[in-house]
C-alpha positions as CSV (number, residue, x, y, z in Angstrom):
1,M,110.2,61.4,244.4
2,D,112.5,61.1,247.4
3,F,113.9,64.6,246.8
4,I,110.1,66.1,247.1
5,A,109.4,64.1,250.3
6,M,112.6,65.0,251.9
7,L,112.2,68.9,250.9
8,T,108.5,68.7,252.0
9,L,109.8,67.2,255.4
10,F,112.5,70.0,255.8
11,V,110.0,72.7,255.0
12,L,107.5,71.4,257.6
13,A,110.2,71.1,260.3
14,I,111.2,74.6,259.8
15,F,107.7,75.8,260.0
16,L,106.9,73.8,263.0
17,G,110.2,74.8,264.8
18,V,109.3,78.8,263.9
19,E,105.6,78.1,265.1
20,L,106.7,76.3,268.3
21,I,109.3,78.9,269.4
22,T,107.1,82.0,268.7
23,K,104.6,80.6,270.9
24,V,106.6,80.3,273.8
25,P,106.7,83.3,276.3
26,P,110.1,85.0,276.6
27,T,110.0,84.0,280.5
28,L,110.1,80.3,279.5
29,H,112.8,80.4,277.0
30,T,115.7,79.8,279.6
31,P,114.2,77.1,281.3
32,L,113.1,75.2,277.9
33,M,116.4,76.0,276.4
34,S,118.3,74.0,278.7
35,G,116.0,70.9,278.1
36,S,115.8,71.2,274.5
37,N,119.7,70.9,274.3
38,A,119.1,67.0,274.4
39,I,116.7,67.3,271.4
40,S,119.1,69.5,269.8
41,G,121.8,67.0,270.3
42,I,119.5,64.0,268.5
43,T,119.0,66.5,265.7
44,L,122.5,67.0,265.2
45,V,123.4,63.3,265.3
46,G,120.6,62.8,262.7
47,A,121.9,65.7,260.6
48,L,125.5,64.2,260.7
49,I,124.2,60.5,259.5
50,A,122.1,62.5,256.6
51,A,125.2,64.7,255.6
52,G,127.4,61.8,255.7
53,H,125.3,59.0,254.2
54,G,124.0,61.5,251.5
55,E,123.7,59.8,247.9
56,S,123.4,63.0,246.2
57,V,125.0,66.4,246.6
58,L,121.9,68.1,247.5
59,V,121.3,65.6,250.5
60,Q,124.6,66.4,251.7
61,V,124.2,70.0,251.6
62,F,121.0,70.0,253.2
63,G,122.6,67.6,255.8
64,F,125.4,70.2,256.3
65,V,123.1,72.9,256.7
66,A,121.2,71.0,259.3
67,V,124.5,70.4,261.0
68,V,125.3,74.0,261.1
69,L,122.0,74.9,262.6
70,A,121.8,72.4,265.2
71,T,125.3,73.2,266.4
72,I,124.3,76.6,266.6
73,N,121.3,75.8,268.6
74,V,122.8,73.5,271.1
75,V,125.8,76.2,271.5
76,G,123.4,78.8,272.3
77,G,121.3,76.7,274.4
78,F,124.4,75.8,276.6
79,M,125.5,79.5,276.6
80,V,122.0,80.6,277.9
81,T,121.9,77.7,280.3
82,N,125.1,78.9,281.9
83,R,124.1,82.6,282.0
84,M,121.0,81.4,283.8
85,L,123.1,79.3,286.4
86,A,125.7,82.1,287.0
87,M,122.6,84.2,288.0
88,F,122.2,81.9,291.0
89,K,126.0,81.7,292.2
90,R,127.2,83.6,295.3
91,K,129.5,86.5,294.4
């Protein structure tokens, strides 16, 4: 039963994330990306806990996938924020 609940939560999180991102206009992506880095950092900590304390191999695999995806999101967010801030620097 725990597996089905975790799988359902995982699928719902993916669906919600895709729906939220597709509804944001492109002009707001850059400012929102810098603000969402904190949320992605929290996601990364939760994924590390899930991967480290997983009682089964499947939980550890899902935790590892979550760590990889959250890390990509955090790094991408910092890159976009850095690029955005570089636009305002004097040459």
